[in-house]
MIDREN-168816 format. One line per 8 residues: number of its first residue (from 1); their letters; for each residue x, y, z of N, C-alpha, C. Coordinates in nm, 2 decimals. Atoms other than C-alpha are relative to their C-alpha. Layout:
N
NUM	a	X:Y:Z:X:Y:Z:X:Y:Z; ...
% end
This chain:
254
1	xxxxxxxx	-0.12:-0.07:0.04:0.88:-2.24:0.34:0.01:0.13:0.08; -0.01:-0.12:-0.09:1.00:-1.98:0.59:0.07:0.11:-0.08; -0.06:-0.11:0.06:1.12:-1.64:0.50:0.15:0.00:0.02; -0.14:0.01:-0.01:1.49:-1.62:0.42:0.06:0.11:0.09; -0.06:-0.10:-0.09:1.73:-1.43:0.66:0.04:0.13:-0.08; -0.05:-0.12:0.07:1.85:-1.07:0.58:0.13:-0.03:-0.08; -0.12:0.00:0.08:2.12:-1.03:0.31:0.05:0.14:-0.02; -0.06:-0.13:0.02:2.35:-0.75:0.21:-0.09:0.08:-0.10
9	xxxxxxxx	0.09:-0.07:0.09:2.11:-0.66:-0.07:-0.11:0.07:0.07; 0.11:-0.06:-0.08:1.84:-0.59:0.19:0.05:0.09:0.10; -0.06:-0.10:-0.10:2.08:-0.37:0.40:-0.04:-0.03:0.14; 0.03:0.04:-0.13:2.02:-0.57:0.71:-0.14:-0.02:0.04; 0.15:0.01:-0.03:1.64:-0.58:0.68:-0.04:-0.14:-0.05; 0.06:0.13:0.05:1.43:-0.89:0.64:-0.07:0.03:-0.14; 0.07:-0.02:0.13:1.25:-0.95:0.31:-0.13:0.08:0.01; 0.13:-0.07:-0.02:0.92:-0.82:0.45:0.03:0.15:0.02
17	xxxxxxxx	-0.04:-0.14:-0.03:1.09:-0.50:0.58:0.05:0.07:-0.13; -0.05:-0.05:0.13:1.26:-0.46:0.24:-0.11:0.03:-0.09; 0.12:-0.02:0.08:0.93:-0.50:0.06:-0.08:0.13:0.04; 0.07:-0.12:-0.05:0.77:-0.23:0.28:0.07:0.12:-0.04; -0.08:-0.12:0.03:1.05:0.01:0.21:-0.01:0.03:-0.15; 0.01:-0.02:0.14:1.04:-0.05:-0.17:-0.14:0.04:-0.04; 0.14:-0.04:0.03:0.66:-0.01:-0.17:-0.01:0.15:0.02; 0.00:-0.15:-0.02:0.71:0.34:-0.02:0.07:0.07:-0.11
25	xxxxxxxx	-0.08:-0.06:0.11:0.97:0.42:-0.28:-0.08:0.00:-0.13; 0.09:0.00:0.12:0.73:0.31:-0.56:-0.11:0.09:0.01; 0.11:-0.09:-0.02:0.45:0.51:-0.41:0.04:0.15:-0.03; -0.05:-0.13:0.02:0.66:0.82:-0.42:0.03:0.03:-0.15; -0.03:-0.01:0.14:0.77:0.76:-0.78:-0.13:0.01:-0.08; 0.12:0.01:0.08:0.42:0.69:-0.90:-0.10:0.11:0.04; 0.09:-0.11:-0.05:0.26:0.99:-0.71:-0.04:0.09:-0.11; 0.04:-0.09:0.11:0.05:1.19:-0.95:0.00:0.14:0.06
33	xxxxxxxx	-0.01:-0.13:-0.05:0.12:1.56:-0.92:-0.14:0.07:0.02; 0.13:-0.07:0.00:-0.24:1.67:-0.98:-0.10:-0.08:0.08; 0.10:0.08:-0.07:-0.42:1.39:-0.79:0.02:-0.15:-0.03; -0.02:0.14:0.01:-0.45:1.02:-0.76:-0.13:-0.07:-0.05; 0.12:0.07:0.04:-0.82:0.92:-0.81:-0.04:0.03:-0.15; 0.04:-0.03:0.14:-0.87:1.09:-1.15:0.13:0.01:-0.08; -0.11:0.00:0.09:-0.65:1.10:-1.45:0.08:0.13:0.01; -0.08:-0.12:-0.01:-0.37:1.35:-1.48:-0.05:0.11:-0.08
41	xxxxxxxx	0.05:-0.10:0.09:-0.52:1.53:-1.77:-0.13:0.07:0.06; 0.12:-0.06:-0.06:-0.86:1.58:-1.59:0.04:0.08:0.12; -0.04:-0.07:-0.11:-0.69:1.69:-1.28:0.07:0.13:-0.04; -0.06:-0.12:0.05:-0.47:1.93:-1.47:-0.10:0.10:-0.05; 0.10:-0.09:0.05:-0.77:2.08:-1.64:-0.08:0.06:0.11; 0.07:-0.06:-0.11:-0.96:2.13:-1.32:0.08:0.09:0.08; -0.09:-0.09:-0.07:-0.66:2.28:-1.14:0.02:0.12:-0.07; -0.03:-0.12:0.09:-0.58:2.51:-1.43:-0.13:0.09:0.00
49	xxxxxxxx	0.13:-0.08:0.00:-0.95:2.63:-1.44:-0.02:0.07:0.13; 0.02:-0.05:-0.13:-0.96:2.68:-1.07:0.10:0.12:0.02; -0.10:-0.10:-0.02:-0.63:2.87:-1.06:-0.02:0.12:-0.09; 0.03:-0.11:0.09:-0.72:3.08:-1.36:-0.11:0.09:0.05; 0.11:-0.08:-0.06:-1.05:3.18:-1.21:0.04:0.08:0.12; -0.05:-0.07:-0.12:-0.88:3.27:-0.88:0.08:0.12:-0.04; -0.08:-0.11:0.05:-0.62:3.48:-1.06:-0.08:0.12:-0.06; 0.08:-0.10:0.06:-0.87:3.67:-1.27:-0.09:0.07:0.10
57	xxxxxxxx	0.09:-0.06:-0.11:-1.10:3.72:-0.97:0.08:0.11:0.08; -0.08:-0.09:-0.08:-0.81:3.88:-0.77:0.05:0.12:-0.08; -0.04:-0.11:0.09:-0.69:4.09:-1.07:-0.11:0.09:-0.02; 0.12:-0.09:0.01:-1.04:4.22:-1.12:-0.03:0.08:0.12; 0.02:-0.07:-0.12:-1.07:4.30:-0.76:0.10:0.12:0.02; -0.10:-0.11:-0.01:-0.74:4.50:-0.77:-0.04:0.12:-0.09; 0.03:-0.10:0.09:-0.84:4.69:-1.07:-0.13:0.08:0.04; 0.12:-0.07:-0.04:-1.18:4.77:-0.92:0.03:0.11:0.10
65	xxxxxxxx	-0.04:-0.10:-0.09:-1.00:4.96:-0.65:0.08:0.11:-0.06; -0.09:-0.10:0.07:-0.77:5.15:-0.89:-0.08:0.09:-0.09; 0.07:-0.09:0.09:-1.04:5.29:-1.11:0.05:0.01:-0.14; -0.06:0.00:0.13:-0.87:5.19:-1.43:-0.10:0.00:-0.11; 0.09:0.00:0.12:-1.02:5.24:-1.77:-0.03:-0.14:-0.04; 0.04:0.13:0.04:-1.21:4.94:-1.90:0.09:-0.05:-0.12; -0.09:0.04:0.11:-1.00:4.93:-2.22:0.13:-0.05:0.05; -0.13:0.04:-0.06:-0.68:4.91:-2.01:-0.02:-0.14:0.07
73	xxxxxxxx	0.03:0.12:-0.08:-0.83:4.64:-1.79:-0.01:-0.12:-0.10; 0.02:0.11:0.10:-0.94:4.43:-2.09:0.14:-0.04:-0.06; -0.13:0.03:0.06:-0.59:4.46:-2.25:0.08:-0.08:0.10; -0.08:0.07:-0.10:-0.43:4.36:-1.93:-0.04:-0.15:0.02; 0.05:0.13:-0.02:-0.66:4.06:-1.88:0.04:-0.09:-0.12; -0.03:0.08:0.12:-0.60:3.94:-2.24:0.15:-0.03:0.01; -0.14:0.02:-0.01:-0.22:3.98:-2.19:0.03:-0.10:0.11; -0.02:0.09:-0.11:-0.23:3.80:-1.86:-0.04:-0.15:-0.04
81	xxxxxxxx	0.05:0.13:0.04:-0.44:3.51:-2.00:0.09:-0.07:-0.10; -0.09:0.06:0.10:-0.20:3.46:-2.29:0.13:-0.05:0.07; -0.11:0.05:-0.08:0.10:3.44:-2.05:-0.03:-0.11:0.09; 0.05:0.10:-0.10:-0.09:3.23:-1.80:-0.02:-0.14:-0.07; 0.02:0.12:0.08:-0.18:2.98:-2.08:0.13:-0.07:-0.03; -0.14:0.06:0.02:0.19:2.93:-2.17:0.06:-0.06:0.12; -0.06:0.05:-0.13:0.29:2.90:-1.81:-0.06:-0.13:0.05; 0.07:0.12:-0.06:0.03:2.65:-1.70:0.02:-0.12:-0.09
89	xxxxxxxx	-0.02:0.11:0.10:0.07:2.44:-2.02:0.14:-0.06:0.02; -0.14:0.05:-0.01:0.45:2.42:-1.99:0.02:-0.06:0.13; -0.02:0.06:-0.13:0.44:2.36:-1.62:-0.06:-0.14:0.02; 0.06:0.13:-0.01:0.20:2.07:-1.65:0.08:-0.10:-0.08; -0.08:0.10:0.07:0.41:1.91:-1.92:0.13:-0.03:0.07; -0.12:0.03:-0.08:0.72:1.95:-1.71:-0.02:-0.09:0.11; 0.03:0.09:-0.11:0.56:1.79:-1.41:-0.03:-0.14:-0.05; 0.03:0.14:0.05:0.44:1.50:-1.63:0.13:-0.07:-0.04
97	xxxxxxxx	-0.13:0.06:0.03:0.79:1.45:-1.77:0.08:-0.04:0.12; -0.07:0.03:-0.13:0.94:1.46:-1.42:-0.05:-0.13:0.06; 0.06:0.13:-0.05:0.70:1.18:-1.32:0.04:-0.12:-0.08; -0.04:0.11:0.09:0.79:0.97:-1.62:0.15:-0.03:0.02; -0.14:0.02:-0.02:1.16:1.02:-1.55:0.02:-0.08:0.13; -0.01:0.08:-0.13:1.11:0.89:-1.19:-0.04:-0.14:-0.03; 0.04:0.13:0.04:0.93:0.59:-1.34:0.11:-0.07:-0.07; -0.10:0.06:0.08:1.20:0.52:-1.59:0.12:-0.03:0.08
105	xxxxxxxx	-0.11:0.03:-0.09:1.47:0.55:-1.32:-0.03:-0.12:0.08; 0.04:0.11:-0.08:1.28:0.31:-1.11:0.00:-0.13:-0.08; 0.00:0.12:0.09:1.24:0.06:-1.40:0.15:-0.05:-0.02; -0.14:0.04:0.03:1.61:0.07:-1.48:0.07:-0.05:0.12; -0.06:0.05:-0.12:1.71:0.03:-1.12:-0.04:-0.15:0.03; 0.05:0.14:-0.03:1.49:-0.28:-1.08:0.05:-0.09:-0.11; -0.05:0.09:0.11:1.60:-0.42:-1.42:0.15:-0.04:0.04; -0.14:0.03:-0.04:1.96:-0.39:-1.30:0.01:-0.10:0.12
113	xxxxxxxx	0.01:0.09:-0.11:1.87:-0.57:-0.97:-0.03:-0.14:-0.05; 0.04:0.13:0.05:1.71:-0.85:-1.16:0.11:-0.07:-0.07; -0.11:0.06:0.08:2.01:-0.90:-1.39:0.12:-0.03:0.09; -0.12:0.01:-0.07:2.28:-0.87:-1.12:-0.02:-0.06:0.14; 0.03:0.05:-0.13:2.11:-0.98:-0.79:-0.11:-0.10:-0.01; 0.11:0.09:0.02:1.90:-1.27:-0.90:-0.04:-0.08:0.12; 0.03:0.08:-0.12:1.92:-1.47:-0.58:-0.08:0.09:0.10; 0.08:-0.09:-0.09:1.80:-1.17:-0.38:-0.13:0.03:-0.05
121	xxxxxxxx	0.13:-0.03:0.06:1.53:-1.09:-0.63:-0.09:-0.13:0.02; 0.08:0.13:-0.03:1.42:-1.46:-0.59:-0.05:0.00:0.14; 0.05:-0.01:-0.14:1.40:-1.41:-0.22:-0.11:0.09:0.02; 0.10:-0.09:-0.01:1.19:-1.11:-0.26:-0.13:-0.06:-0.06; 0.12:0.06:0.06:0.95:-1.29:-0.49:-0.06:-0.11:0.09; 0.05:0.10:-0.09:0.93:-1.58:-0.25:-0.07:0.06:0.12; 0.06:-0.07:-0.11:0.86:-1.34:0.03:-0.14:0.06:-0.03; 0.13:-0.06:0.04:0.58:-1.16:-0.16:-0.11:-0.11:-0.02
129	xxxxxxxx	0.11:0.10:0.03:0.40:-1.48:-0.27:-0.02:-0.09:0.12; 0.03:0.07:-0.12:0.44:-1.65:0.06:-0.10:0.08:0.09; 0.10:-0.08:-0.07:0.26:-1.35:0.21:-0.14:-0.01:-0.06; 0.13:0.01:0.06:-0.01:-1.41:-0.04:-0.07:-0.14:0.03; 0.05:0.13:-0.04:-0.05:-1.77:0.09:0.06:-0.12:-0.08; -0.06:0.11:0.07:0.16:-1.97:-0.15:0.11:-0.07:0.09; -0.10:0.07:-0.09:0.37:-2.24:0.02:0.05:-0.12:-0.07; -0.06:0.13:0.05:0.59:-2.54:-0.05:0.03:0.00:-0.15
137	xxxxxxxx	-0.03:0.02:0.14:0.62:-2.67:-0.40:-0.07:0.10:-0.09; 0.07:-0.09:0.09:0.36:-2.44:-0.55:0.07:0.14:0.01; -0.08:-0.12:-0.01:0.56:-2.14:-0.42:0.12:0.00:-0.08; -0.12:0.02:0.07:0.88:-2.27:-0.57:-0.03:0.01:-0.15; 0.04:-0.01:0.14:0.70:-2.32:-0.91:-0.03:0.14:-0.05; 0.04:-0.14:0.03:0.56:-1.97:-0.91:0.12:0.08:-0.02; -0.13:-0.08:0.01:0.90:-1.82:-0.84:0.08:-0.04:-0.12; -0.08:0.05:0.11:1.07:-2.04:-1.10:-0.06:0.06:-0.13
145	xxxxxxxx	0.06:-0.05:0.12:0.82:-1.93:-1.37:0.03:0.15:-0.02; -0.03:-0.15:0.01:0.86:-1.56:-1.29:0.14:0.03:-0.03; -0.15:-0.02:0.02:1.24:-1.58:-1.27:0.05:-0.04:-0.14; -0.04:0.05:0.13:1.25:-1.75:-1.61:-0.01:0.10:-0.11; 0.02:-0.10:0.10:1.14:-1.44:-1.79:0.03:0.14:0.07; -0.04:-0.13:-0.06:1.32:-1.11:-1.70:-0.11:0.11:-0.01; 0.11:-0.10:0.02:1.04:-0.89:-1.85:-0.12:-0.02:0.09; 0.11:0.03:-0.09:0.77:-1.07:-1.66:0.03:0.03:0.14
153	xxxxxxxx	-0.04:-0.02:-0.14:0.97:-1.06:-1.34:0.01:0.15:0.03; -0.01:-0.14:-0.02:1.03:-0.69:-1.39:-0.14:0.06:0.02; 0.14:-0.05:-0.02:0.66:-0.62:-1.43:-0.06:-0.03:0.13; 0.06:0.04:-0.13:0.57:-0.82:-1.13:0.07:0.08:0.12; -0.07:-0.08:-0.10:0.84:-0.64:-0.92:-0.05:0.14:0.01; 0.05:-0.14:0.00:0.71:-0.30:-1.03:-0.14:0.00:0.06; 0.14:-0.01:-0.04:0.35:-0.38:-0.97:-0.03:-0.06:0.14; 0.03:0.07:-0.13:0.36:-0.62:-0.67:0.09:0.05:0.11
161	xxxxxxxx	-0.09:-0.04:-0.10:0.67:-0.50:-0.49:-0.01:0.15:0.03; 0.00:-0.15:-0.02:0.65:-0.12:-0.55:-0.14:0.06:-0.02; 0.13:-0.06:0.02:0.28:-0.08:-0.63:-0.02:0.09:-0.11; 0.01:-0.09:0.12:0.34:0.09:-0.96:-0.08:-0.06:-0.11; 0.08:0.05:0.11:0.07:0.05:-1.22:0.04:0.08:-0.13; -0.06:-0.07:0.12:0.23:0.13:-1.56:-0.11:0.06:-0.08; 0.11:-0.06:0.08:-0.11:0.19:-1.73:-0.05:0.13:0.05; 0.05:-0.13:-0.06:-0.18:0.48:-1.49:0.08:0.12:-0.04
169	xxxxxxxx	-0.08:-0.12:0.04:0.09:0.70:-1.64:-0.04:0.05:-0.13; 0.04:-0.06:0.12:-0.04:0.94:-1.89:0.12:0.08:-0.07; -0.10:-0.07:0.07:0.17:1.11:-2.16:0.00:0.15:0.05; 0.00:-0.14:-0.05:0.29:1.46:-2.04:-0.07:0.09:-0.09; 0.07:-0.09:0.09:0.15:1.62:-2.35:-0.15:0.00:0.02; 0.14:0.01:-0.02:-0.19:1.49:-2.27:-0.04:0.08:0.13; 0.03:-0.08:-0.12:-0.17:1.64:-1.92:0.01:0.15:-0.03; -0.01:-0.14:0.04:-0.05:1.97:-2.08:-0.12:0.05:-0.07
177	xxxxxxxx	0.13:-0.04:0.07:-0.35:1.97:-2.31:-0.11:0.02:0.09; 0.11:-0.02:-0.10:-0.58:1.92:-2.01:0.02:0.14:0.07; -0.02:-0.13:-0.07:-0.42:2.22:-1.84:-0.03:0.12:-0.10; 0.03:-0.10:0.10:-0.45:2.43:-2.16:-0.15:0.02:-0.02; 0.15:0.00:0.02:-0.82:2.34:-2.20:-0.06:0.07:0.13; 0.06:-0.06:-0.13:-0.88:2.44:-1.83:0.02:0.15:-0.01; -0.03:-0.14:0.00:-0.71:2.78:-1.88:-0.09:0.07:-0.11; 0.07:-0.07:0.11:-0.88:2.86:-2.21:-0.15:0.01:0.04
185	xxxxxxxx	0.14:0.00:-0.04:-1.23:2.76:-2.08:-0.02:0.11:0.11; 0.02:-0.09:-0.11:-1.19:2.96:-1.76:0.02:0.14:-0.04; -0.03:-0.13:0.04:-1.03:3.26:-1.92:-0.11:0.05:-0.10; 0.10:-0.04:0.09:-1.29:3.26:-2.20:-0.13:0.04:0.07; 0.12:-0.03:-0.07:-1.59:3.25:-1.96:0.02:0.13:0.09; -0.03:-0.12:-0.08:-1.43:3.51:-1.73:0.00:0.13:-0.08; 0.00:-0.12:0.09:-1.37:3.75:-2.02:-0.14:0.03:-0.05; 0.14:-0.02:0.04:-1.73:3.70:-2.14:-0.07:0.07:0.11
193	xxxxxxxx	0.06:-0.06:-0.11:-1.84:3.79:-1.79:0.04:0.15:0.01; -0.05:-0.13:0.00:-1.62:4.10:-1.80:-0.07:0.09:-0.11; 0.05:-0.08:0.11:-1.74:4.22:-2.14:-0.15:0.02:0.01; 0.15:-0.01:-0.01:-2.11:4.16:-2.06:-0.04:0.08:0.13; 0.05:-0.06:-0.13:-2.12:4.30:-1.70:0.11:0.07:0.08; -0.10:-0.07:-0.07:-1.79:4.47:-1.61:0.05:-0.08:0.12; -0.05:0.07:-0.12:-1.65:4.39:-1.27:-0.09:-0.10:0.06; 0.10:0.10:-0.05:-1.97:4.23:-1.14:-0.01:-0.12:-0.08
201	xxxxxxxx	0.00:0.11:0.09:-1.98:4.01:-1.44:0.12:-0.09:0.01; -0.12:0.07:-0.02:-1.62:3.91:-1.40:0.00:-0.08:0.13; 0.00:0.07:-0.13:-1.67:3.83:-1.03:-0.09:-0.12:0.00; 0.10:0.11:0.00:-1.98:3.62:-1.09:0.05:-0.12:-0.09; -0.06:0.10:0.09:-1.81:3.43:-1.38:0.11:-0.08:0.07; -0.11:0.07:-0.07:-1.50:3.36:-1.17:-0.05:-0.08:0.11; 0.05:0.08:-0.11:-1.70:3.25:-0.87:-0.07:-0.13:-0.05; 0.07:0.12:0.05:-1.91:3.01:-1.08:0.11:-0.10:-0.05
209	xxxxxxxx	-0.11:0.08:0.04:-1.59:2.88:-1.24:0.07:-0.07:0.11; -0.06:0.06:-0.12:-1.43:2.82:-0.90:-0.09:-0.11:0.05; 0.09:0.10:-0.06:-1.74:2.63:-0.78:0.00:-0.12:-0.10; 0.01:0.11:0.09:-1.76:2.42:-1.10:0.13:-0.08:0.00; -0.12:0.07:0.00:-1.39:2.33:-1.10:0.02:-0.08:0.13; -0.01:0.07:-0.13:-1.40:2.24:-0.73:-0.09:-0.12:0.00; 0.09:0.11:0.00:-1.71:2.03:-0.78:0.05:-0.11:-0.09; -0.05:0.10:0.09:-1.55:1.85:-1.08:0.11:-0.08:0.07
217	xxxxxxxx	-0.11:0.07:-0.07:-1.23:1.77:-0.88:-0.05:-0.09:0.11; 0.06:0.08:-0.11:-1.43:1.65:-0.58:-0.08:-0.12:-0.05; 0.08:0.11:0.06:-1.66:1.44:-0.79:0.09:-0.11:-0.05; -0.09:0.10:0.06:-1.38:1.26:-0.98:0.09:-0.06:0.11; -0.08:0.06:-0.10:-1.18:1.21:-0.66:-0.08:-0.06:0.11; 0.10:0.06:-0.10:-1.49:1.10:-0.46:0.02:0.07:0.14; -0.01:-0.07:-0.12:-1.44:1.37:-0.20:-0.13:0.08:0.02; 0.11:-0.08:-0.03:-1.70:1.58:-0.03:0.01:0.14:-0.06
225	xxxxxxxx	0.00:-0.13:0.07:-1.79:1.89:-0.22:-0.01:0.12:0.09; 0.02:-0.12:-0.08:-1.91:2.12:0.05:0.12:0.05:0.08; -0.12:-0.04:-0.07:-1.60:2.12:0.27:0.11:0.07:-0.10; -0.10:-0.06:0.09:-1.38:2.19:-0.04:-0.05:0.14:-0.05; 0.05:-0.13:0.04:-1.61:2.48:-0.15:0.02:0.10:0.12; -0.02:-0.09:-0.11:-1.59:2.62:0.20:0.15:0.05:0.01; -0.14:-0.04:-0.01:-1.21:2.61:0.20:0.04:0.09:-0.11; -0.03:-0.09:0.11:-1.18:2.77:-0.14:-0.06:0.14:0.02
233	xxxxxxxx	0.07:-0.13:-0.03:-1.43:3.04:-0.04:0.08:0.08:0.11; -0.08:-0.06:-0.11:-1.23:3.10:0.28:0.13:0.06:-0.05; -0.13:-0.05:0.05:-0.90:3.14:0.10:-0.02:0.12:-0.09; 0.03:-0.11:0.08:-1.05:3.37:-0.16:-0.04:0.12:0.08; 0.04:-0.11:-0.09:-1.21:3.58:0.11:0.12:0.06:0.07; -0.12:-0.05:-0.07:-0.88:3.61:0.30:0.08:0.08:-0.10; -0.08:-0.08:0.10:-0.70:3.72:-0.02:-0.07:0.13:-0.03; 0.08:-0.13:0.03:-0.98:3.97:-0.10:0.01:0.10:0.11
241	xxxxxxxx	-0.01:-0.08:-0.11:-0.96:4.10:0.25:0.13:0.07:0.01; -0.13:-0.06:0.00:-0.59:4.16:0.23:0.01:0.11:-0.11; 0.00:-0.10:0.11:-0.63:4.34:-0.11:-0.08:0.12:0.04; 0.08:-0.11:-0.04:-0.91:4.55:0.03:0.07:0.08:0.11; -0.07:-0.07:-0.10:-0.70:4.64:0.33:0.11:0.09:-0.05; -0.11:-0.07:0.06:-0.41:4.74:0.12:-0.04:0.13:-0.07; 0.05:-0.12:0.08:-0.61:4.97:-0.11:-0.08:0.09:0.08; 0.07:-0.09:-0.09:-0.81:5.11:0.17:0.10:0.09:0.07
249	xxxxxx	-0.10:-0.09:-0.07:-0.49:5.23:0.34:0.08:0.08:-0.10; -0.08:-0.07:0.10:-0.31:5.32:0.02:-0.08:0.01:-0.13; 0.08:-0.01:0.12:-0.57:5.43:-0.23:0.08:0.05:-0.12; -0.08:-0.02:0.12:-0.44:5.44:-0.59:-0.10:0.02:-0.12; 0.07:-0.02:0.12:-0.57:5.57:-0.92:0.09:-0.03:-0.12; -0.08:0.03:0.12:-0.43:5.42:-1.25:-0.07:0.05:-0.12
% end
């Protein structure tokens, strides 16, 4: 059974070309904001912890140059952490909802195609399973079985045609909870470092948090840890150098 010629539904493309295009579309819709190898909640937690540690490290560095009173710095850190917690939690939930909306839109578009362009969808199924090695009568039987049930056909189209795995989508609130846990853990340890050792304690706690969050992300994503740590250190050093240069040229007392 040879591949069918292009049709209007395929916009002048062959079935194989159309499948390649829809696979890219599905990959974009299924893209995880925080990462792909680990779950969204774990990625959100690691990202939030890393960003919280970075922000507190830079804030502590700024205050170390201004000579601010410890009570004022503590009040500012607590106020910042409270606002940062609300921001990171809300943003993570919003990103999760946006991803779900993309998925729902993709599902409804494909459902409409199955209901209104059945012959073209049949051609797509035939093209997919012929590429898998099905031929002749067996290919026709497989396509007939799938086309007999719209829900089964929809799932096959989403998973086989677009590469979307429905089970991989986490609830946005679960991702938001992961981000909240990351902020709370990082902020709590950083504040403990500040209360126990002042600026040096804050810097040590933030550095350890950055290393731990980076190690967690790399381990779950199966990436190399050392290059990631080098990049994070380089970025922090660059930001610290900029802050140092600014306060060296414009000394300030608060």
